[in-house]
C-alpha positions in Angstrom: 0.0 0.0 0.0 1.4 3.4 -1.0 1.1 6.0 1.7 0.6 9.5 0.1 2.9 12.3 1.1 1.3 15.3 2.8 0.6 18.0 0.2 0.7 21.7 1.2 -0.7 24.3 -1.2 -0.6 28.1 -0.9 -2.5 30.1 -3.5 -1.4 32.4 -4.9 2.2 31.6 -4.4 3.1 35.0 -5.8 0.8 38.0 -5.1 0.5 41.5 -3.7 0.8 42.0 0.0 -2.8 43.0 0.4 -4.0 39.9 -1.4 -5.4 37.0 0.6 -3.8 33.6 0.4 -5.5 30.2 0.6 -3.5 27.6 2.6 -4.6 24.0 2.5 -2.9 20.7 3.6 -4.1 17.4 2.1 -3.1 13.8 2.3 -2.9 13.8 6.1 -4.2 11.0 8.4 -7.6 11.9 9.9 -7.5 13.6 13.3 -3.7 14.3 13.1 -2.4 17.2 15.1 -0.3 19.5 12.9 1.3 22.9 13.2 1.4 25.4 10.3 4.3 27.7 10.5 5.4 30.8 8.5 9.0 32.2 8.5 10.4 35.4 7.0 14.0 36.7 7.0 13.9 40.5 7.1 16.2 42.8 5.2 17.9 43.4 8.6 18.6 39.6 8.8 16.1 39.1 11.6 13.7 36.1 11.5 10.0 36.5 12.0 7.5 33.7 12.5 3.9 32.8 13.1 2.2 29.5 13.7 -1.1 27.9 14.4 -2.2 24.5 15.8 -4.7 22.4 13.8 -6.3 19.0 13.7 -6.9 17.4 10.3 -10.6 16.5 9.4 -12.0 13.2 8.4 -10.7 13.7 4.9 -7.2 14.3 6.2 -7.3 18.0 5.3 -6.6 21.3 7.0 -8.1 24.5 5.4 -6.7 27.5 7.2 -9.6 29.8 5.9 -12.2 27.6 7.5 -10.6 25.5 10.3 -9.8 27.0 13.7 -6.3 27.3 15.0 -6.4 25.8 18.5 -3.4 27.8 19.6 -0.2 29.5 18.6 0.4 33.1 17.6 -3.3 33.3 16.6 -6.5 31.4 17.3 -9.7 30.7 15.4 -10.4 30.6 11.7 -8.0 33.3 10.4 -7.1 33.0 6.7 -4.2 35.5 7.1 -3.1 34.7 10.6 0.2 33.2 9.4 1.1 36.8 8.2 -0.4 39.4 10.5 0.5 37.5 13.7 4.2 37.3 12.8 6.6 38.1 15.6 10.4 37.9 16.1 11.6 34.4 16.8 12.7 33.8 20.4 16.1 35.3 21.2 15.8 38.1 18.7 16.8 41.7 19.3 14.3 43.8 21.2 12.1 46.5 19.7 12.0 45.2 16.2 9.6 46.4 13.5 9.1 44.7 10.2 9.1 47.1 7.3 10.0 46.6 3.6 12.8 48.9 2.3 13.5 47.4 -1.2 10.1 47.4 -3.0 11.7 46.1 -6.1 12.1 42.7 -4.5 9.4 40.6 -2.8 8.9 39.7 0.8 9.7 35.9 0.8 7.7 33.8 3.3 8.3 30.1 3.9 5.1 28.3 4.9 5.6 24.8 6.4 3.5 22.1 8.1 4.9 20.0 11.0 3.6 17.0 12.7 2.3 17.7 16.2 1.5 20.9 18.0 4.8 22.8 18.3 5.6 26.2 19.8 9.4 26.3 19.4 12.3 24.5 17.9 11.0 24.6 14.3 14.5 25.0 12.8 15.5 21.7 14.5 12.6 19.7 13.0 11.9 18.5 9.5 8.6 19.7 8.1 6.1 17.4 6.4 5.9 19.9 3.5 7.1 23.4 2.7 6.1 26.1 0.2 8.0 29.3 -0.6 5.8 32.3 -1.3 6.4 35.9 -2.6 4.5 38.9 -1.3 4.9 42.0 -3.5 4.2 45.7 -3.0 4.9 46.4 -6.7 2.6 44.9 -9.3 3.9 44.0 -12.7 4.3 47.2 -14.8 4.6 49.7 -12.0 7.4 52.1 -12.6 9.6 53.6 -9.8 11.2 57.0 -10.4 13.6 58.9 -8.0 12.5 62.5 -7.7 15.0 65.3 -7.1 13.3 68.4 -8.5 13.3 72.0 -7.2 14.8 70.8 -4.0 12.1 68.1 -3.5 13.2 64.6 -2.5 10.8 61.7 -3.0 9.9 58.6 -5.0 7.2 58.5 -7.7 5.4 55.4 -8.6 3.4 55.1 -11.9 0.8 52.5 -12.5 1.0 50.4 -15.7 -1.1 51.7 -18.6 -1.6 54.9 -20.6 -3.5 56.9 -17.9 -4.4 59.5 -17.0 -4.7 58.4 -13.3 -5.6 60.1 -10.1 -2.6 61.3 -8.0 -1.6 60.9 -4.4 1.0 62.7 -2.3 2.1 60.2 0.4 3.6 61.4 3.7 5.0 59.2 6.5 5.7 60.1 10.0 8.3 61.5 12.4 10.8 58.7 11.7 11.9 60.5 8.6 13.5 59.2 5.4 11.7 57.7 2.4 9.2 54.9 3.3 8.1 53.6 -0.1 6.0 50.6 0.3 2.6 52.2 0.8 3.0 54.5 -2.3 4.2 51.5 -4.3 1.1 49.6 -3.3 -1.2 52.5 -4.2 0.4 52.6 -7.6 -0.3 48.9 -7.9 -4.0 49.8 -7.4 -4.1 52.5 -10.1 -2.9 55.7 -8.5 0.2 57.8 -9.4 1.7 58.1 -5.9 4.7 60.0 -4.7 6.1 59.4 -1.3 7.8 62.5 0.1 10.9 62.8 2.2 10.6 65.8 4.5 12.6 64.7 7.6 16.0 63.7 6.6 18.3 61.1 8.2 21.2 63.3 7.2 22.4 65.5 10.1 23.7 68.0 7.6 20.4 68.5 5.9 17.8 70.8 7.3 14.2 69.6 7.9 11.5 70.8 5.5 8.7 70.4 7.9 8.3 74.1 8.6 8.3 75.1 4.9 4.8 75.0 3.4 6.4 75.8 0.0 8.3 72.5 0.0 5.1 70.5 0.3 3.3 72.7 -2.3 6.2 72.1 -4.7 5.8 68.3 -4.1 2.1 68.5 -4.7 2.7 70.3 -8.0 5.2 67.7 -9.1 2.4 65.1 -8.8 -0.3 67.4 -10.2 1.7 68.4 -13.3 2.8 64.9 -14.2 1.5 64.1 -17.7 -0.1 60.8 -16.4 -2.1 62.6 -13.7 -5.5 64.1 -13.8 -4.6 67.6 -12.5 -7.8 68.1 -10.5 -7.8 64.7 -8.9 -4.9 64.6 -6.4 -5.2 63.5 -2.8 -3.0 63.9 0.3 -2.3 60.7 2.3 -0.6 61.0 5.7 0.3 58.8 8.7 1.2 60.0 12.1 3.1 63.3 11.6 2.3 63.0 7.9 -1.4 63.3 8.8 -0.8 66.6 10.6 1.1 67.9 7.5 -1.7 66.8 5.2 -4.4 68.5 7.4 -2.3 71.7 7.6 -2.0 71.8 3.8 -5.7 71.1 3.2 -6.6 73.8 5.7 -4.2 76.6 4.8 -2.5 76.1 1.5 -3.8 78.3 -1.3 -1.8 76.5 -3.9 -3.4 73.1 -3.2 -6.9 74.6 -3.4 -8.5 72.5 -0.6 -8.5 75.6 1.7 -10.2 75.3 5.1 -10.8 71.6 4.3 -13.7 72.0 1.9 -12.9 68.6 0.4 -13.7 65.0 1.4 -11.7 64.0 4.4 -11.1 60.5 6.0 -9.8 60.2 9.5 -8.4 56.8 10.6 -8.1 56.4 14.4 -6.8 53.6 16.6 -8.6 54.0 19.9 -5.8 52.5 21.8 -3.2 54.9 20.3 -0.6 55.3 23.0 1.5 57.7 20.9 -0.7 60.7 20.1 -4.1 62.0 21.3 -5.8 60.9 18.1 -9.2 60.1 19.6 -9.5 63.5 21.1 -8.1 65.2 17.9 -10.7 63.4 15.7 -13.5 64.5 18.1 -12.3 68.1 17.9 -12.1 68.0 14.1 -15.5 66.5 13.8 -16.9 69.3 15.9 -15.1 71.9 13.8 -16.4 70.5 10.6 -19.9 70.3 12.0 -19.8 73.9 13.0 -18.6 74.9 9.5 -21.4 72.9 7.9 -19.0 70.5 6.3 -19.6 67.4 8.4 -21.0 65.7 5.3 -17.5 65.7 3.9 -16.1 63.7 6.8 -15.6 59.9 7.0 -14.4 58.9 10.5 -13.0 55.4 10.9 -12.4 54.5 14.6 -11.1 51.1 15.6 -11.3 49.9 19.2 -8.1 48.3 20.5 -6.1 49.3 17.5 -2.9 51.3 17.9 -1.1 54.2 16.3 0.5 52.5 13.2 -2.4 51.5 11.1 -0.7 50.2 7.9 -1.6 48.1 4.8 -3.2 44.8 5.7 -1.4 41.8 7.1 1.5 44.0 8.3 2.5 42.5 11.7 1.4 44.6 14.7 4.0 46.2 17.0 2.8 47.6 20.4 6.2 49.2 20.8 9.4 49.4 18.8 12.8 51.0 18.4 12.7 54.5 17.0 15.6 56.7 15.8 15.0 60.5 16.2 15.8 62.0 12.8 17.9 64.9 13.8 19.9 63.6 16.8 20.0 59.9 15.6 19.2 59.0 19.2 17.7 55.5 19.6 14.6 55.3 21.8 11.7 52.9 22.5 8.3 54.2 21.4 5.0 52.9 22.5 2.4 52.7 19.7 -0.4 50.8 21.4 -3.0 48.3 20.1 -3.6 44.6 20.4 -2.7 42.1 17.7 -6.0 40.7 16.5 -8.1 43.9 16.6 -5.2 45.9 15.1 -5.0 43.3 12.2 -8.7 43.6 11.6 -8.4 47.4 11.6 -5.7 47.4 9.0 -7.6 45.1 6.7 -10.8 47.2 7.0 -9.0 50.5 6.8 -7.1 49.6 3.6 -10.3 48.4 1.8 -12.2 51.5 2.8 -9.3 53.8 2.0 -9.0 52.5 -1.6 -12.8 52.8 -2.0 -12.6 56.4 -0.7 -9.9 57.4 -3.1 -11.6 55.8 -6.0 -14.9 57.4 -5.2 -13.5 60.9 -4.9 -10.7 60.8 -7.4 -12.1 58.9 -10.4 -14.4 61.1 -12.4 -18.1 60.3 -12.0 -21.2 62.4 -11.2 -21.7 60.5 -8.0 -18.2 61.1 -6.7 -18.5 64.9 -6.1 -19.5 66.2 -2.7 -20.5 69.8 -2.6 -19.1 71.7 0.4 -21.1 74.3 2.4 -19.3 77.5 3.1 
């Protein structure tokens, strides 16, 4: 009698980071305890892992999207738990945060199945089966361009196709530098997106945070690109970048959103331990109501989510190392949030953000909201 080998399938094996995967194990004995394990080696050479405990059904199968994990780094039926619950392997450096620097190459994740319910020692055991997957921020055909124009420093991402496309000016937070992966993913979904560097890691370079002109120049670079619809450009900010975006929308005459008479989406983690975002969102809601513009506001608030609400399936970090841009001092920063609700928030936020951008940036009679003065 021939005993079949366990068969592990991950579909798609190559896809965008916001695309769900289907993980299925076949050819197992019925009622067998197994552990599904994911492993990623970061660009900083740190190893990250997640794992779930399962029991095969009467047909000798485990289907991650339907079957409940009985323990591990996540529990329950969680199709993407092997990604969003990743954490540094035991013995790793403290305060790590998983971020993609080189968007021209994929995030490689090894997914394996082991016999028994394991919680450690994966590298010392032989898996029953293993699949290597690729997670990309850059879709085929997306073009990456370094921007060094009129003193502006950034990276522009162009979607494939003839256009024209809506545009996005993307601004990250107080960590400074160029963080490209969100802009790259936006371009993969049909937006010309430019991520802007406005806090430099170079001690000899001044910060541009106090110069409205700098951001207006960056906005015009996006707006005047031949592939961009000039009257369809959005501002997208996270953390300090959100403050910059709000300031520009309220006070910049060049950007023509003055006093925020444009559609606005606020995204708030209610367990934000870094900034008073809940209180700030409440104040902004009251101000827009008083101005008669509350109909322009979409307010997404997520209980038990933290400060860093990122594209879906990005692992959650309640705290991490942080390097102050000007002094290069290394500190530990508390972001807040809890893993499962934070993961749910990221998935919901991303879907609604893309819908919001499409609704208000792609031309259609139903996409225009008229502001009240």
